[in-house]
N, C-alpha and C positions, 0 to 999 in steps of 0.2 A: 208062494211070491214065484213070479214066472218069468223068465228075460228073453223069450222067444214065440211066437205064435204056435209053434209049431208043438211048444212044450204047455202053453197058456191051452189049445184045444186038447191037448192029451187028458188033462186036471179036470178038465171040463166032464169027462165022462163018470166020475165021481162024487160028483157035487150033489145036493139038492136043489131041485128048482122050485121055483125061480132062484133066479144067484143075482150077485150083485159080482160085477166086473167095473172093479176099479184101477184106474191109471197110479202109479205108485209115485208120479212126479206132477208138477201144476201143469195143468191145462185149463187156465181160466172158466173153471166151473163145469169145463165140458168133458172131463176123463173117469165119468160113472156111466154104467148102463145097467139098470135094474131089468131084469127079462126072465120069461120062461119059455121062451123060445132059441132052439139049439141054430138054427140058422140067421138069428137076430146078432146071437151071440158069436156066430163065428163072421158075419160080417162087422162087426165093432171091431174083434181083435184085428182082423185083418186089415181093419183101414189102417189103425193104432200102429200096430206093429211092423207091418209090411210096407204101405204106402206112406206110413210117417204122418198122418191126415193131423196128429195130436201133437206135434213135433216133439220134442227130447222128450219130455213129462210125458209120452206115450209106450217108450219103451221097455217098462217093467208094468206086467201086472199082478193083481191082487184078487182073488177069489174069495167073496166076503159072504157071509150069512145075510138073507133078505132079511129085513125084520119088518113087521106090521105095527102101525099106529100113527100117531103125529107128531110129525118133526117138531122141535122147537127149538129156538136160538136163544141162549143162557147166555150174558156175557156181566163180567164182572171189572170191575177197577182193584188193582193192587199195587200196592207202595211198598211189596215185600216184606213185611210183617201182618199187613192189615188188608182186608178186601171189604168191597161194596158191591153188591148188584146192580144192575140196572133192572128197569122194569122189562121183561119177557118179550119177545116177538117170535115172528112165524110169516117164512118167507114161501115163493112159488117158486120154483126151480124148474119147472117142466115148462116148453116154450110155448105149449097151446092148451088153449080151456081147459078142466075137468082134471089137469096133471097128465096129460097126455104129451107126445113129442118127446124130443132130446132135452136131456138138461141144458141149463143155459147155465149163467154167471147169476143167474136173478130175474124173474120178471115181475117182483112186486115183493112187499112185505107190508103188514100191520102189527102195531101194538094195542091192548085194551087195557083195560083195568082186571078186566074177567079173564084174560087169556091160559092163566093159570091159578088154583086157589093156593091159599096162603101154607096150606098144610103140604101140596104137592111143591112150594119154592123151598119151604124148610126142609124136606126129602134132598131134593135136588143140591142142596145148599151140603147136605148132611153127608150125604151118599156118591156125591162127585166133587163138587168142588173143594170144599174143606178136604179130603183125602188127597186129592190133585195136589193143593200146594203142600201138604204135609209131606207128600213123595219129593216135590220139589225142594223143599227143604233138609230132607233125608240126605238127597243127593249133593248137597252143598250149593244148591242153584236159589240165586235171590230173584224173584220173577218183580216188574214194575210195570203197569200199565195195564192196556186193555187185554183178557184174556176170554174167547169166545169157546163155549161147547157147544157144540150141534148134538143135539139130542134127539132120540126115538124116544116115546111115551108107549111105553108097550103095556102089555097086562101086566107083565113082570116087576114091571118099575121102568123109573128113567135107565137109559142106556147110553154111552158115549158111542157117536158117530165120528167127531171128528175132534180137535182142537185147533184153533188159528189163532195167530199173536196178532188179534187186529180188531177191530170194530166190523160188524159186517156189512156186506153190501148187496141188497138195498137194506137191511135193518137198520143202517146206519139213519136212514132218511128221515124212516120211522120214528125212531127214536129221541134224535136231534128236535122235530116238532114237538116233543112232551116235554122237551127239558125245561124244568121251574126252578135253573140253579145256574150258577155260573160255572162255565165249563173252564173255562180257565185257572180260576180257583181251584177247582178238584184235581184239574189234571198238576198244578202249582205242590198241591198236597199229596200227590202221589209221591214227586219228585225228593218231597222234604219227608213221607214217612209219617204222615199226620193225617191220614184218611181217617181214622176212628174220630176226630172230631168234628167230622163231616155229616150233615144227612142231607143225600140228594133230595130235593122235592121234585115232583112229576107233576104235571098239568094232569088232570082228570078228564076220563074220556076216554078216546080213541085218537089214534091218526092211523094212516092208511100211503101207501106207496104205488103209484102206478108205473112201472118203466116203460119206457116207449122205446123200440127197437127200430133198427133197419131192417128193410126187407130181405128176405131169406136167412137172417140171422136164425140158430148160431152157425150157421152152416156160412156158403159165400155168400156176400154183399156188397155193394158198391156204396162208396162214401161221395160226400161233396155236395148234397141233397140239402138246397135252400130251405131255411126252417122257417115256416110265417106262424104268427097267431100267439108268440109268446107272451107279450105287451097282455095281450089280453086274458089270456091264461095266468097271468102270474098276479093279476087285478081281480082275482076270483077270490073272494073272501076265505079265507082262512086256509091257503093256498099258498105255496113255495115251489117253483120250480128250480129243482136242480141239475143243472149241466154236468154231463157225464163225459160225453165223446163230441163235443162241438167246438168249431172254428169260428173265430169271429174276424172277420174281412170285408171291408168296403161297405160296413154298417150295417151288413146283416150277419147274422151266425149260418152256419153248415154242420152238417152230421161229416164227423172224421173217424167214427168207429159203430162196433155193433149197438151196445148199448147206450143211447144218445142221451134221455132225459128220464129223470127221477120225479113224476109231478105228485106233491106229497100234501097231503088236506088232514089238518083237525077237525074234532067236533066232537059233541057231547055223545055221541054214541059212534060205535063201527058203519053202522048205517048212513049217519050223517059225513062222516070222514068219506064214506065211500062214494056218495054221491057227487060232494066236493072235488073230489080228486076228479074222476069221470067227467064233471063237468067242464073243468078246466083241460083236461087232455084231449076234448071235443073240440076245442080252440085250436090245437096246435096241427101244423101240415105240415108235411114234407114228403116227398116221392117214395112210396113202399113203406110209410112208416104202418107199423103193428103194434099193438099190446094187447096182453090177455086182458078179457071182458069180463072175469070172475075171481081177481082178487079181494081177499076177504069173505067170498061167498063159503059157506060150509061143504064141506067135501064130503060125497053121496056115499064114499065106502071106505075103508081105512086104506090109508098109503102104506106104499111102500116104500122102504126105505131109498130114497134117491141119492144121497150123499151129494159133497160140493166139490 
């Protein structure tokens, strides 16, 4: 852990490459760099720690091992004594196609029946989830609510990247689209300590969310752009359009931040969900609108941990 740019740059001299440079604070998903370039590492450190471009969250940096594998979002709901897993999801953190460009808060996510096997799910529960709750209990902590496990599926097995005390974004959009149970009932059981009496049902098939962002995101971008085509997109079969950063005034919606919309679709297969989501996204227009074109496609090479 380093609290100055000079200390962080000195620490780089003794790490293995590629390396993960991660802000210790909250940076809206932009506080991580995975790189094999010393020049890129130096630029990131200076922008965060000297020019304060990540805000207060970038004042302290961690240097971490870079893991190879596929990331996985594994989320559970806990009532203080019991927990139930949600279906697994996978998000796309990099700004550009082919997992290139800077990290973002999330450019899209998907969930399918086959994203992980039953054996792998049991392994995650036995080696990661259950020990986490046992550790919390040993410390006298009672946890109720959603707990997000950001995992890397490596050759050595699942490894934890991070924990979040919330649902993920944009994983939530993909998960909600597949829920075949009363969420309010599940949340009530969470507060009452009766989750063990429920069995969460999920719609078979797949779901996929494409995030539409403002031009320039995750860097500087303009807001106040008029959004058109929302009605047409929302009437696409099996599609829901989630508003993330929009403002309604004078009968129209306008952009008001970086990640604007989450265009989400379901289908019997991942391909069908993907086609529907992109068909709907193509109907939405605003000045500078951008989105990745490869959400849900197989990666051509092993991913390196990108962090959140």
